[in-house]
C-alpha positions as CSV (number, residue, x, y, z in Angstrom):
1,M,0.0,0.0,0.0
2,L,1.3,3.4,-0.9
3,H,1.1,6.3,1.6
4,F,1.6,9.9,0.5
5,R,2.1,12.9,2.8
6,H,-0.6,15.5,2.2
7,R,0.2,19.2,2.8
8,I,-2.5,21.8,3.3
9,V,-1.7,25.0,1.4
10,F,-3.4,28.2,2.4
11,I,-3.8,30.3,-0.7
12,G,-3.2,34.0,-0.1
13,F,-1.1,36.6,-1.8
14,S,1.5,36.5,0.9
15,L,1.6,32.7,1.2
16,F,1.1,31.7,-2.4
17,L,4.6,32.2,-3.8
18,P,6.5,30.7,-0.9
19,S,4.3,27.6,-1.0
20,L,5.2,27.0,-4.6
21,A,8.9,27.0,-3.7
22,M,8.2,24.4,-1.0
23,A,5.9,22.2,-3.0
24,E,7.0,18.6,-3.3
25,P,7.3,17.1,-6.8
26,T,4.2,15.3,-8.1
27,I,4.4,11.6,-8.6
28,V,2.5,10.3,-11.6
29,I,1.4,6.6,-11.5
30,A,-0.1,5.3,-14.7
31,H,-2.7,2.7,-13.8
32,R,-3.0,0.2,-16.7
33,G,-0.7,2.4,-18.8
34,A,-2.0,5.5,-20.6
35,S,-5.5,3.9,-20.6
36,G,-7.2,7.2,-21.3
37,Y,-5.6,7.2,-24.7
38,L,-5.0,3.6,-25.7
39,P,-6.6,0.3,-24.7
40,E,-5.6,-0.7,-21.1
41,H,-2.7,-2.9,-20.3
42,T,-1.4,-3.0,-23.9
43,L,2.2,-2.4,-24.8
44,P,1.3,0.8,-26.7
45,A,-0.5,2.1,-23.6
46,K,2.5,1.4,-21.4
47,A,4.9,2.9,-23.9
48,L,2.8,6.0,-24.2
49,A,2.6,6.4,-20.4
50,Y,6.4,6.1,-20.2
51,G,6.7,8.7,-23.0
52,M,4.3,11.0,-21.2
53,G,6.6,10.9,-18.2
54,A,4.8,8.6,-15.8
55,D,7.0,7.8,-12.8
56,F,5.5,4.4,-12.3
57,L,3.3,1.9,-14.2
58,E,0.8,0.1,-12.0
59,Q,-0.4,-3.1,-13.5
60,D,-3.0,-5.6,-12.4
61,V,-2.0,-9.3,-12.6
62,V,-4.1,-12.5,-12.9
63,L,-3.1,-16.1,-13.6
64,S,-3.7,-18.2,-16.6
65,R,-4.8,-21.9,-16.2
66,D,-1.2,-23.0,-16.5
67,G,-0.1,-20.6,-13.8
68,V,1.4,-17.8,-15.9
69,P,0.9,-14.3,-14.6
70,I,-1.0,-12.2,-17.1
71,V,-1.3,-8.4,-17.0
72,L,-5.1,-7.9,-16.9
73,H,-7.4,-5.6,-14.9
74,D,-10.3,-8.1,-14.3
75,I,-10.4,-11.8,-13.8
76,H,-12.7,-12.1,-16.8
77,I,-11.7,-11.5,-20.4
78,D,-14.9,-11.2,-22.3
79,T,-15.2,-7.3,-22.1
80,V,-11.6,-6.6,-23.4
81,T,-10.9,-9.4,-25.9
82,D,-12.5,-11.3,-28.7
83,V,-12.7,-14.5,-26.6
84,A,-16.4,-15.0,-27.3
85,K,-15.7,-15.2,-31.1
86,K,-12.7,-17.5,-30.8
87,F,-13.8,-19.7,-27.9
88,P,-17.7,-19.5,-27.9
89,N,-18.2,-22.7,-25.9
90,R,-15.8,-21.9,-23.1
91,K,-18.0,-19.5,-21.1
92,R,-19.0,-20.4,-17.6
93,G,-22.6,-20.7,-16.3
94,D,-22.7,-17.0,-15.6
95,G,-22.0,-16.3,-19.2
96,R,-18.5,-14.9,-18.6
97,F,-15.1,-16.0,-19.8
98,Y,-12.3,-16.1,-17.1
99,A,-8.6,-15.8,-17.7
100,I,-8.0,-18.8,-15.3
101,D,-9.9,-21.1,-17.7
102,F,-7.4,-20.5,-20.5
103,D,-3.7,-21.5,-21.0
104,V,-1.3,-18.7,-21.8
105,A,-1.0,-20.1,-25.4
106,E,-4.8,-19.7,-25.9
107,L,-4.8,-16.2,-24.3
108,K,-2.1,-15.1,-26.8
109,T,-4.4,-15.8,-29.7
110,L,-6.9,-13.2,-28.5
111,D,-7.1,-9.7,-29.8
112,V,-7.4,-6.9,-27.2
113,V,-10.3,-4.5,-27.8
114,E,-11.6,-1.4,-26.1
115,R,-13.6,-2.3,-23.0
116,F,-17.3,-2.9,-23.8
117,D,-20.3,-3.7,-21.7
118,A,-20.9,-7.5,-21.6
119,Q,-24.7,-7.1,-21.7
120,T,-25.2,-4.3,-24.2
121,K,-22.1,-5.0,-26.3
122,K,-21.5,-1.2,-26.5
123,A,-18.2,0.5,-25.7
124,V,-18.0,1.6,-22.1
125,F,-16.4,4.9,-23.1
126,P,-17.6,5.5,-26.6
127,N,-15.6,7.8,-28.8
128,R,-12.7,7.9,-26.3
129,F,-10.1,6.6,-28.8
130,P,-9.5,7.6,-32.4
131,E,-9.7,4.9,-35.0
132,H,-6.7,2.6,-34.7
133,A,-7.2,0.7,-37.9
134,D,-4.2,2.4,-39.5
135,V,-1.8,1.9,-36.6
136,G,-2.0,-1.9,-36.2
137,L,-3.6,-2.1,-32.8
């Protein structure tokens, strides 16, 4: 767990300039890479976060069926991959596809997509990303 010291700054003409000189540097932690610009946990999202000057990349990790750590936000993969298309008969009784049910070799065959709602099949954040067809994502 990370703990940060918080400082209360009173803004007033006489206090404002000295407080800027005493301000501690900001630490930027990119959760899931630059996921506001590119699909989460992808190499391009991580590279962009690094290029934007993030101090740290914070990644989520789950395990594949064969015990390989996978960088993935959720334990299920149906809202961020094309798993339903490639493995339609592998969903559980709740209708979801879980990373732990697939070997790493199978997971590597999946294409990562922008997060969509499992029920409506619509993008969770529509129009957030430009079209990526020309950049090979």
